[in-house]
PDB file with SEQRES, HELIX, SHEET and CRYST1 records, atoms N, CA, C and O in Angstrom:
SEQRES   1 A   65  MET ASP ARG ASN PRO GLU SER SER LYS ALA LYS ALA LEU          
SEQRES   2 A   65  ALA LYS PRO VAL GLU SER THR ARG GLU GLU ARG LEU LYS          
SEQRES   3 A   65  ALA ALA LEU LYS ALA ASN MET GLY ARG ARG LYS ALA GLN          
SEQRES   4 A   65  ALA ARG ALA ARG ALA ALA GLY PRO ASP GLY ASP PRO GLN          
SEQRES   5 A   65  ASP GLY ALA GLU ASP ASN GLY GLY THR THR ARG GLU ALA          
HELIX    1 AA1 PRO A    5  ALA A   45  1                                  41    
CRYST1    1.000    1.000    1.000  90.00  90.00  90.00 P 1           1          
ATOM      1  N   MET A   1    -115.203 158.702  18.311  1.00  0.00           N  
ATOM      2  CA  MET A   1    -114.122 159.338  17.601  1.00  0.00           C  
ATOM      3  C   MET A   1    -113.482 158.351  16.631  1.00  0.00           C  
ATOM      4  O   MET A   1    -113.250 157.187  16.958  1.00  0.00           O  
ATOM      5  N   ASP A   2    -113.215 158.836  15.469  1.00  0.00           N  
ATOM      6  CA  ASP A   2    -112.619 157.963  14.473  1.00  0.00           C  
ATOM      7  C   ASP A   2    -111.147 158.318  14.232  1.00  0.00           C  
ATOM      8  O   ASP A   2    -110.570 157.907  13.225  1.00  0.00           O  
ATOM      9  N   ARG A   3    -110.544 159.070  15.136  1.00  0.00           N  
ATOM     10  CA  ARG A   3    -109.123 159.398  14.998  1.00  0.00           C  
ATOM     11  C   ARG A   3    -108.277 158.204  15.387  1.00  0.00           C  
ATOM     12  O   ARG A   3    -108.479 157.593  16.436  1.00  0.00           O  
ATOM     13  N   ASN A   4    -107.369 157.898  14.565  1.00  0.00           N  
ATOM     14  CA  ASN A   4    -106.484 156.770  14.800  1.00  0.00           C  
ATOM     15  C   ASN A   4    -105.118 157.313  15.235  1.00  0.00           C  
ATOM     16  O   ASN A   4    -104.452 157.983  14.445  1.00  0.00           O  
ATOM     17  N   PRO A   5    -104.689 157.042  16.463  1.00  0.00           N  
ATOM     18  CA  PRO A   5    -103.400 157.587  16.912  1.00  0.00           C  
ATOM     19  C   PRO A   5    -102.221 157.079  16.089  1.00  0.00           C  
ATOM     20  O   PRO A   5    -101.197 157.756  15.992  1.00  0.00           O  
ATOM     21  N   GLU A   6    -102.354 155.917  15.506  1.00  0.00           N  
ATOM     22  CA  GLU A   6    -101.286 155.373  14.675  1.00  0.00           C  
ATOM     23  C   GLU A   6    -101.075 156.224  13.429  1.00  0.00           C  
ATOM     24  O   GLU A   6     -99.934 156.474  13.038  1.00  0.00           O  
ATOM     25  N   SER A   7    -102.172 156.676  12.792  1.00  0.00           N  
ATOM     26  CA  SER A   7    -102.046 157.449  11.558  1.00  0.00           C  
ATOM     27  C   SER A   7    -101.479 158.837  11.835  1.00  0.00           C  
ATOM     28  O   SER A   7    -100.708 159.350  11.024  1.00  0.00           O  
ATOM     29  N   SER A   8    -101.840 159.461  12.963  1.00  0.00           N  
ATOM     30  CA  SER A   8    -101.289 160.772  13.278  1.00  0.00           C  
ATOM     31  C   SER A   8     -99.799 160.659  13.587  1.00  0.00           C  
ATOM     32  O   SER A   8     -99.023 161.560  13.266  1.00  0.00           O  
ATOM     33  N   LYS A   9     -99.408 159.568  14.203  1.00  0.00           N  
ATOM     34  CA  LYS A   9     -97.997 159.344  14.489  1.00  0.00           C  
ATOM     35  C   LYS A   9     -97.219 159.143  13.182  1.00  0.00           C  
ATOM     36  O   LYS A   9     -96.103 159.637  13.026  1.00  0.00           O  
ATOM     37  N   ALA A  10     -97.821 158.420  12.267  1.00  0.00           N  
ATOM     38  CA  ALA A  10     -97.176 158.190  10.969  1.00  0.00           C  
ATOM     39  C   ALA A  10     -97.016 159.502  10.209  1.00  0.00           C  
ATOM     40  O   ALA A  10     -95.988 159.725   9.571  1.00  0.00           O  
ATOM     41  N   LYS A  11     -98.022 160.373  10.271  1.00  0.00           N  
ATOM     42  CA  LYS A  11     -97.927 161.668   9.599  1.00  0.00           C  
ATOM     43  C   LYS A  11     -96.849 162.526  10.229  1.00  0.00           C  
ATOM     44  O   LYS A  11     -96.124 163.229   9.525  1.00  0.00           O  
ATOM     45  N   ALA A  12     -96.737 162.477  11.541  1.00  0.00           N  
ATOM     46  CA  ALA A  12     -95.724 163.268  12.231  1.00  0.00           C  
ATOM     47  C   ALA A  12     -94.321 162.801  11.853  1.00  0.00           C  
ATOM     48  O   ALA A  12     -93.404 163.616  11.750  1.00  0.00           O  
ATOM     49  N   LEU A  13     -94.149 161.521  11.649  1.00  0.00           N  
ATOM     50  CA  LEU A  13     -92.843 160.991  11.281  1.00  0.00           C  
ATOM     51  C   LEU A  13     -92.531 161.181   9.801  1.00  0.00           C  
ATOM     52  O   LEU A  13     -91.360 161.204   9.421  1.00  0.00           O  
ATOM     53  N   ALA A  14     -93.536 161.314   8.975  1.00  0.00           N  
ATOM     54  CA  ALA A  14     -93.329 161.409   7.531  1.00  0.00           C  
ATOM     55  C   ALA A  14     -92.640 162.711   7.144  1.00  0.00           C  
ATOM     56  O   ALA A  14     -91.782 162.697   6.261  1.00  0.00           O  
ATOM     57  N   LYS A  15     -92.979 163.827   7.765  1.00  0.00           N  
ATOM     58  CA  LYS A  15     -92.381 165.109   7.385  1.00  0.00           C  
ATOM     59  C   LYS A  15     -90.880 165.151   7.628  1.00  0.00           C  
ATOM     60  O   LYS A  15     -90.144 165.529   6.716  1.00  0.00           O  
ATOM     61  N   PRO A  16     -90.382 164.782   8.813  1.00  0.00           N  
ATOM     62  CA  PRO A  16     -88.929 164.828   8.993  1.00  0.00           C  
ATOM     63  C   PRO A  16     -88.188 163.888   8.054  1.00  0.00           C  
ATOM     64  O   PRO A  16     -87.097 164.214   7.585  1.00  0.00           O  
ATOM     65  N   VAL A  17     -88.759 162.745   7.778  1.00  0.00           N  
ATOM     66  CA  VAL A  17     -88.108 161.808   6.868  1.00  0.00           C  
ATOM     67  C   VAL A  17     -88.035 162.413   5.475  1.00  0.00           C  
ATOM     68  O   VAL A  17     -87.011 162.294   4.803  1.00  0.00           O  
ATOM     69  N   GLU A  18     -89.106 163.059   5.035  1.00  0.00           N  
ATOM     70  CA  GLU A  18     -89.113 163.653   3.707  1.00  0.00           C  
ATOM     71  C   GLU A  18     -88.138 164.818   3.631  1.00  0.00           C  
ATOM     72  O   GLU A  18     -87.442 164.978   2.628  1.00  0.00           O  
ATOM     73  N   SER A  19     -88.080 165.641   4.688  1.00  0.00           N  
ATOM     74  CA  SER A  19     -87.168 166.779   4.651  1.00  0.00           C  
ATOM     75  C   SER A  19     -85.716 166.317   4.690  1.00  0.00           C  
ATOM     76  O   SER A  19     -84.866 166.916   4.031  1.00  0.00           O  
ATOM     77  N   THR A  20     -85.416 165.273   5.442  1.00  0.00           N  
ATOM     78  CA  THR A  20     -84.042 164.781   5.450  1.00  0.00           C  
ATOM     79  C   THR A  20     -83.685 164.175   4.103  1.00  0.00           C  
ATOM     80  O   THR A  20     -82.540 164.268   3.661  1.00  0.00           O  
ATOM     81  N   ARG A  21     -84.645 163.563   3.459  1.00  0.00           N  
ATOM     82  CA  ARG A  21     -84.400 163.016   2.115  1.00  0.00           C  
ATOM     83  C   ARG A  21     -84.097 164.146   1.147  1.00  0.00           C  
ATOM     84  O   ARG A  21     -83.173 164.045   0.340  1.00  0.00           O  
ATOM     85  N   GLU A  22     -84.877 165.231   1.225  1.00  0.00           N  
ATOM     86  CA  GLU A  22     -84.641 166.375   0.348  1.00  0.00           C  
ATOM     87  C   GLU A  22     -83.286 167.003   0.618  1.00  0.00           C  
ATOM     88  O   GLU A  22     -82.585 167.401  -0.313  1.00  0.00           O  
ATOM     89  N   GLU A  23     -82.911 167.096   1.896  1.00  0.00           N  
ATOM     90  CA  GLU A  23     -81.599 167.643   2.237  1.00  0.00           C  
ATOM     91  C   GLU A  23     -80.486 166.749   1.706  1.00  0.00           C  
ATOM     92  O   GLU A  23     -79.472 167.239   1.209  1.00  0.00           O  
ATOM     93  N   ARG A  24     -80.675 165.447   1.813  1.00  0.00           N  
ATOM     94  CA  ARG A  24     -79.683 164.494   1.325  1.00  0.00           C  
ATOM     95  C   ARG A  24     -79.561 164.590  -0.202  1.00  0.00           C  
ATOM     96  O   ARG A  24     -78.454 164.561  -0.741  1.00  0.00           O  
ATOM     97  N   LEU A  25     -80.691 164.704  -0.890  1.00  0.00           N  
ATOM     98  CA  LEU A  25     -80.651 164.835  -2.343  1.00  0.00           C  
ATOM     99  C   LEU A  25     -80.008 166.153  -2.767  1.00  0.00           C  
ATOM    100  O   LEU A  25     -79.257 166.204  -3.740  1.00  0.00           O  
ATOM    101  N   LYS A  26     -80.312 167.215  -2.026  1.00  0.00           N  
ATOM    102  CA  LYS A  26     -79.734 168.520  -2.329  1.00  0.00           C  
ATOM    103  C   LYS A  26     -78.220 168.478  -2.182  1.00  0.00           C  
ATOM    104  O   LYS A  26     -77.498 169.011  -3.024  1.00  0.00           O  
ATOM    105  N   ALA A  27     -77.735 167.847  -1.115  1.00  0.00           N  
ATOM    106  CA  ALA A  27     -76.294 167.730  -0.890  1.00  0.00           C  
ATOM    107  C   ALA A  27     -75.640 166.878  -1.976  1.00  0.00           C  
ATOM    108  O   ALA A  27     -74.545 167.197  -2.439  1.00  0.00           O  
ATOM    109  N   ALA A  28     -76.302 165.807  -2.379  1.00  0.00           N  
ATOM    110  CA  ALA A  28     -75.758 164.942  -3.421  1.00  0.00           C  
ATOM    111  C   ALA A  28     -75.689 165.684  -4.757  1.00  0.00           C  
ATOM    112  O   ALA A  28     -74.718 165.536  -5.500  1.00  0.00           O  
ATOM    113  N   LEU A  29     -76.708 166.476  -5.061  1.00  0.00           N  
ATOM    114  CA  LEU A  29     -76.719 167.243  -6.302  1.00  0.00           C  
ATOM    115  C   LEU A  29     -75.607 168.283  -6.305  1.00  0.00           C  
ATOM    116  O   LEU A  29     -74.929 168.481  -7.313  1.00  0.00           O  
ATOM    117  N   LYS A  30     -75.425 168.945  -5.162  1.00  0.00           N  
ATOM    118  CA  LYS A  30     -74.378 169.955  -5.064  1.00  0.00           C  
ATOM    119  C   LYS A  30     -73.001 169.326  -5.255  1.00  0.00           C  
ATOM    120  O   LYS A  30     -72.154 169.882  -5.954  1.00  0.00           O  
ATOM    121  N   ALA A  31     -72.778 168.179  -4.640  1.00  0.00           N  
ATOM    122  CA  ALA A  31     -71.499 167.483  -4.784  1.00  0.00           C  
ATOM    123  C   ALA A  31     -71.286 167.041  -6.228  1.00  0.00           C  
ATOM    124  O   ALA A  31     -70.179 167.153  -6.755  1.00  0.00           O  
ATOM    125  N   ASN A  32     -72.336 166.540  -6.866  1.00  0.00           N  
ATOM    126  CA  ASN A  32     -72.246 166.086  -8.250  1.00  0.00           C  
ATOM    127  C   ASN A  32     -71.911 167.259  -9.178  1.00  0.00           C  
ATOM    128  O   ASN A  32     -71.085 167.128 -10.080  1.00  0.00           O  
ATOM    129  N   MET A  33     -72.558 168.397  -8.947  1.00  0.00           N  
ATOM    130  CA  MET A  33     -72.285 169.569  -9.789  1.00  0.00           C  
ATOM    131  C   MET A  33     -70.846 170.038  -9.594  1.00  0.00           C  
ATOM    132  O   MET A  33     -70.191 170.450 -10.551  1.00  0.00           O  
ATOM    133  N   GLY A  34     -70.359 169.978  -8.373  1.00  0.00           N  
ATOM    134  CA  GLY A  34     -68.970 170.353  -8.117  1.00  0.00           C  
ATOM    135  C   GLY A  34     -67.993 169.453  -8.854  1.00  0.00           C  
ATOM    136  O   GLY A  34     -67.013 169.921  -9.434  1.00  0.00           O  
ATOM    137  N   ARG A  35     -68.276 168.147  -8.824  1.00  0.00           N  
ATOM    138  CA  ARG A  35     -67.411 167.203  -9.554  1.00  0.00           C  
ATOM    139  C   ARG A  35     -67.465 167.451 -11.046  1.00  0.00           C  
ATOM    140  O   ARG A  35     -66.437 167.410 -11.722  1.00  0.00           O  
ATOM    141  N   ARG A  36     -68.655 167.709 -11.567  1.00  0.00           N  
ATOM    142  CA  ARG A  36     -68.781 167.938 -13.016  1.00  0.00           C  
ATOM    143  C   ARG A  36     -68.083 169.217 -13.441  1.00  0.00           C  
ATOM    144  O   ARG A  36     -67.464 169.259 -14.504  1.00  0.00           O  
ATOM    145  N   LYS A  37     -68.174 170.266 -12.622  1.00  0.00           N  
ATOM    146  CA  LYS A  37     -67.489 171.518 -12.956  1.00  0.00           C  
ATOM    147  C   LYS A  37     -65.979 171.333 -12.916  1.00  0.00           C  
ATOM    148  O   LYS A  37     -65.267 171.844 -13.782  1.00  0.00           O  
ATOM    149  N   ALA A  38     -65.486 170.608 -11.920  1.00  0.00           N  
ATOM    150  CA  ALA A  38     -64.054 170.344 -11.830  1.00  0.00           C  
ATOM    151  C   ALA A  38     -63.586 169.529 -13.023  1.00  0.00           C  
ATOM    152  O   ALA A  38     -62.510 169.775 -13.568  1.00  0.00           O  
ATOM    153  N   GLN A  39     -64.397 168.558 -13.429  1.00  0.00           N  
ATOM    154  CA  GLN A  39     -64.049 167.734 -14.585  1.00  0.00           C  
ATOM    155  C   GLN A  39     -64.021 168.585 -15.850  1.00  0.00           C  
ATOM    156  O   GLN A  39     -63.130 168.420 -16.683  1.00  0.00           O  
ATOM    157  N   ALA A  40     -64.979 169.488 -16.004  1.00  0.00           N  
ATOM    158  CA  ALA A  40     -65.023 170.350 -17.180  1.00  0.00           C  
ATOM    159  C   ALA A  40     -63.817 171.298 -17.207  1.00  0.00           C  
ATOM    160  O   ALA A  40     -63.241 171.542 -18.267  1.00  0.00           O  
ATOM    161  N   ARG A  41     -63.441 171.828 -16.039  1.00  0.00           N  
ATOM    162  CA  ARG A  41     -62.253 172.694 -15.980  1.00  0.00           C  
ATOM    163  C   ARG A  41     -61.000 171.916 -16.339  1.00  0.00           C  
ATOM    164  O   ARG A  41     -60.126 172.429 -17.039  1.00  0.00           O  
ATOM    165  N   ALA A  42     -60.908 170.682 -15.864  1.00  0.00           N  
ATOM    166  CA  ALA A  42     -59.731 169.856 -16.169  1.00  0.00           C  
ATOM    167  C   ALA A  42     -59.666 169.545 -17.658  1.00  0.00           C  
ATOM    168  O   ALA A  42     -58.588 169.559 -18.252  1.00  0.00           O  
ATOM    169  N   ARG A  43     -60.799 169.271 -18.252  1.00  0.00           N  
ATOM    170  CA  ARG A  43     -60.814 168.989 -19.696  1.00  0.00           C  
ATOM    171  C   ARG A  43     -60.440 170.226 -20.493  1.00  0.00           C  
ATOM    172  O   ARG A  43     -59.725 170.127 -21.490  1.00  0.00           O  
ATOM    173  N   ALA A  44     -60.914 171.388 -20.067  1.00  0.00           N  
ATOM    174  CA  ALA A  44     -60.610 172.633 -20.771  1.00  0.00           C  
ATOM    175  C   ALA A  44     -59.141 172.983 -20.641  1.00  0.00           C  
ATOM    176  O   ALA A  44     -58.572 173.594 -21.546  1.00  0.00           O  
ATOM    177  N   ALA A  45     -58.513 172.609 -19.531  1.00  0.00           N  
ATOM    178  CA  ALA A  45     -57.101 172.918 -19.303  1.00  0.00           C  
ATOM    179  C   ALA A  45     -56.197 172.041 -20.149  1.00  0.00           C  
ATOM    180  O   ALA A  45     -55.081 172.443 -20.476  1.00  0.00           O  
ATOM    181  N   GLY A  46     -56.646 170.872 -20.501  1.00  0.00           N  
ATOM    182  CA  GLY A  46     -55.827 169.984 -21.310  1.00  0.00           C  
ATOM    183  C   GLY A  46     -54.868 169.183 -20.462  1.00  0.00           C  
ATOM    184  O   GLY A  46     -54.829 169.350 -19.243  1.00  0.00           O  
ATOM    185  N   PRO A  47     -54.087 168.309 -21.094  1.00  0.00           N  
ATOM    186  CA  PRO A  47     -53.217 167.399 -20.352  1.00  0.00           C  
ATOM    187  C   PRO A  47     -52.056 168.100 -19.632  1.00  0.00           C  
ATOM    188  O   PRO A  47     -51.612 167.611 -18.593  1.00  0.00           O  
ATOM    189  N   ASP A  48     -51.551 169.227 -20.149  1.00  0.00           N  
ATOM    190  CA  ASP A  48     -50.412 169.888 -19.511  1.00  0.00           C  
ATOM    191  C   ASP A  48     -50.834 171.044 -18.617  1.00  0.00           C  
ATOM    192  O   ASP A  48     -49.973 171.743 -18.082  1.00  0.00           O  
ATOM    193  N   GLY A  49     -52.126 171.267 -18.440  1.00  0.00           N  
ATOM    194  CA  GLY A  49     -52.615 172.302 -17.547  1.00  0.00           C  
ATOM    195  C   GLY A  49     -52.849 173.650 -18.219  1.00  0.00           C  
ATOM    196  O   GLY A  49     -53.383 174.568 -17.596  1.00  0.00           O  
ATOM    197  N   ASP A  50     -52.458 173.775 -19.468  1.00  0.00           N  
ATOM    198  CA  ASP A  50     -52.687 175.029 -20.188  1.00  0.00           C  
ATOM    199  C   ASP A  50     -54.030 174.986 -20.907  1.00  0.00           C  
ATOM    200  O   ASP A  50     -54.486 173.917 -21.313  1.00  0.00           O  
ATOM    201  N   PRO A  51     -54.663 176.146 -21.065  1.00  0.00           N  
ATOM    202  CA  PRO A  51     -55.929 176.165 -21.813  1.00  0.00           C  
ATOM    203  C   PRO A  51     -55.720 175.737 -23.260  1.00  0.00           C  
ATOM    204  O   PRO A  51     -54.728 176.108 -23.887  1.00  0.00           O  
ATOM    205  N   GLN A  52     -56.639 174.971 -23.775  1.00  0.00           N  
ATOM    206  CA  GLN A  52     -56.513 174.478 -25.147  1.00  0.00           C  
ATOM    207  C   GLN A  52     -57.116 175.434 -26.173  1.00  0.00           C  
ATOM    208  O   GLN A  52     -56.819 175.321 -27.362  1.00  0.00           O  
ATOM    209  N   ASP A  53     -57.955 176.371 -25.736  1.00  0.00           N  
ATOM    210  CA  ASP A  53     -58.694 177.193 -26.699  1.00  0.00           C  
ATOM    211  C   ASP A  53     -57.901 178.406 -27.175  1.00  0.00           C  
ATOM    212  O   ASP A  53     -58.473 179.299 -27.801  1.00  0.00           O  
ATOM    213  N   GLY A  54     -56.606 178.461 -26.898  1.00  0.00           N  
ATOM    214  CA  GLY A  54     -55.786 179.564 -27.374  1.00  0.00           C  
ATOM    215  C   GLY A  54     -55.972 180.814 -26.552  1.00  0.00           C  
ATOM    216  O   GLY A  54     -55.661 181.907 -27.025  1.00  0.00           O  
ATOM    217  N   ALA A  55     -56.463 180.692 -25.349  1.00  0.00           N  
ATOM    218  CA  ALA A  55     -56.719 181.853 -24.518  1.00  0.00           C  
ATOM    219  C   ALA A  55     -55.482 182.301 -23.753  1.00  0.00           C  
ATOM    220  O   ALA A  55     -55.566 183.225 -22.945  1.00  0.00           O  
ATOM    221  N   GLU A  56     -54.324 181.662 -23.991  1.00  0.00           N  
ATOM    222  CA  GLU A  56     -53.136 182.062 -23.256  1.00  0.00           C  
ATOM    223  C   GLU A  56     -52.669 183.425 -23.755  1.00  0.00           C  
ATOM    224  O   GLU A  56     -52.906 183.804 -24.903  1.00  0.00           O  
ATOM    225  N   ASP A  57     -52.014 184.135 -22.881  1.00  0.00           N  
ATOM    226  CA  ASP A  57     -51.576 185.483 -23.195  1.00  0.00           C  
ATOM    227  C   ASP A  57     -50.235 185.415 -23.917  1.00  0.00           C  
ATOM    228  O   ASP A  57     -49.251 184.924 -23.365  1.00  0.00           O  
ATOM    229  N   ASN A  58     -50.201 185.904 -25.136  1.00  0.00           N  
ATOM    230  CA  ASN A  58     -48.962 185.913 -25.899  1.00  0.00           C  
ATOM    231  C   ASN A  58     -48.593 187.336 -26.302  1.00  0.00           C  
ATOM    232  O   ASN A  58     -47.941 187.536 -27.327  1.00  0.00           O  
ATOM    233  N   GLY A  59     -48.997 188.318 -25.518  1.00  0.00           N  
ATOM    234  CA  GLY A  59     -48.643 189.697 -25.786  1.00  0.00           C  
ATOM    235  C   GLY A  59     -49.451 190.334 -26.913  1.00  0.00           C  
ATOM    236  O   GLY A  59     -49.096 191.412 -27.388  1.00  0.00           O  
ATOM    237  N   GLY A  60     -50.506 189.699 -27.338  1.00  0.00           N  
ATOM    238  CA  GLY A  60     -51.350 190.258 -28.377  1.00  0.00           C  
ATOM    239  C   GLY A  60     -50.838 190.034 -29.779  1.00  0.00           C  
ATOM    240  O   GLY A  60     -51.426 190.536 -30.737  1.00  0.00           O  
ATOM    241  N   THR A  61     -49.762 189.296 -29.924  1.00  0.00           N  
ATOM    242  CA  THR A  61     -49.236 189.017 -31.259  1.00  0.00           C  
ATOM    243  C   THR A  61     -49.530 187.573 -31.612  1.00  0.00           C  
ATOM    244  O   THR A  61     -49.654 186.714 -30.739  1.00  0.00           O  
ATOM    245  N   THR A  62     -49.639 187.325 -32.883  1.00  0.00           N  
ATOM    246  CA  THR A  62     -49.852 185.955 -33.333  1.00  0.00           C  
ATOM    247  C   THR A  62     -48.546 185.470 -33.950  1.00  0.00           C  
ATOM    248  O   THR A  62     -47.834 186.223 -34.614  1.00  0.00           O  
ATOM    249  N   ARG A  63     -48.258 184.228 -33.720  1.00  0.00           N  
ATOM    250  CA  ARG A  63     -47.045 183.624 -34.244  1.00  0.00           C  
ATOM    251  C   ARG A  63     -47.399 182.873 -35.515  1.00  0.00           C  
ATOM    252  O   ARG A  63     -48.322 182.059 -35.534  1.00  0.00           O  
ATOM    253  N   GLU A  64     -46.656 183.156 -36.578  1.00  0.00           N  
ATOM    254  CA  GLU A  64     -46.901 182.453 -37.832  1.00  0.00           C  
ATOM    255  C   GLU A  64     -45.729 181.525 -38.106  1.00  0.00           C  
ATOM    256  O   GLU A  64     -44.575 181.870 -37.856  1.00  0.00           O  
ATOM    257  N   ALA A  65     -46.037 180.362 -38.615  1.00  0.00           N  
ATOM    258  CA  ALA A  65     -44.986 179.377 -38.878  1.00  0.00           C  
ATOM    259  C   ALA A  65     -44.435 179.517 -40.256  1.00  0.00           C  
ATOM    260  O   ALA A  65     -43.540 178.765 -40.643  1.00  0.00           O  
TER     261      ALA A  65                                                      
END                                                                             
């Protein structure tokens, strides 16, 4: 027989390690996306917390100076 018990043991250990790595990367990506979305919302809100793009409700009228 040319089966090596060491290699089968290594293969058995490789799958859980790879799946935990994928789970760890998935969690890191999810956290990163959450931070980026929060950062984008904060930038869109501006320094005083109000939207900068003029999306605030002013009763449908425009104010002229």
